[in-house]
C-alpha positions in Angstrom: -37.1 -24.2 -4.6 -34.0 -24.0 -1.9 -30.8 -22.6 -2.7 -28.4 -26.2 -3.1 -30.7 -26.0 -5.6 -30.2 -23.0 -6.9 -26.7 -23.4 -7.2 -27.0 -26.6 -8.7 -29.1 -25.6 -11.7 -26.3 -22.6 -12.4 -23.8 -24.6 -11.5 -25.7 -26.5 -14.3 -25.7 -23.7 -16.6 -21.2 -23.9 -17.4 -20.2 -27.3 -14.9 -19.1 -27.6 -11.7 -15.7 -25.2 -10.8 -12.8 -27.0 -11.0 -10.3 -26.7 -8.3 -8.2 -23.7 -9.3 -11.7 -22.1 -10.0 -12.7 -22.5 -6.4 -8.8 -21.4 -4.5 -8.9 -18.2 -7.2 -12.5 -17.4 -5.6 -11.6 -18.1 -1.9 -8.4 -16.4 -2.9 -10.8 -12.8 -3.8 -13.1 -13.4 -0.7 -10.0 -13.7 1.9 -8.4 -10.6 0.1 -11.7 -8.5 0.1 -12.7 -9.6 3.6 -8.6 -8.7 4.7 -9.3 -5.2 2.8 -12.5 -4.8 5.5 -10.3 -5.5 7.8 -8.0 -2.9 6.9 -10.6 -0.5 6.8 -12.4 -1.0 9.5 -9.2 -0.6 11.5 -7.6 2.1 10.3 -11.2 4.3 10.8 -11.1 2.3 14.3 -7.6 3.7 14.7 -8.0 7.5 13.2 -10.9 7.9 15.3 -9.8 7.5 18.6 -6.1 9.4 17.3 -8.4 13.1 17.0 -10.2 11.7 19.9 -7.3 12.1 22.0 -5.4 15.2 19.9 -9.2 16.3 20.6 -8.4 15.4 24.5 -4.6 16.8 24.8 -6.3 20.2 23.0 -9.1 20.6 25.4 -6.3 20.3 28.5 -4.0 22.2 27.9 -6.4 24.8 27.2 -7.6 24.4 30.6 -3.9 24.3 32.2 -3.3 27.8 29.8 -6.1 29.4 31.5 -5.0 28.7 34.9 -1.7 29.2 34.3 -1.3 32.5 31.8 -5.5 33.6 33.6 -6.8 34.5 30.4 -10.2 33.7 32.4 -10.3 36.3 34.7 -10.7 39.8 33.6 -8.5 42.5 36.4 
């Protein structure tokens, strides 16, 4: 049984979707896709921000070691 036959069988139980129902389903799908996109972009931004902050802290630590001569015992 192909998926189109399954869909037709399922649609005969409740009747075909009205235009309004189809638009509601499409809107719901678009909203969920948008939420997933924002979540993915948010994770990407947070990850890059943490990476940049970590690199900056490492650079600051290296500069402080050189500037204050913290790494060489006297």
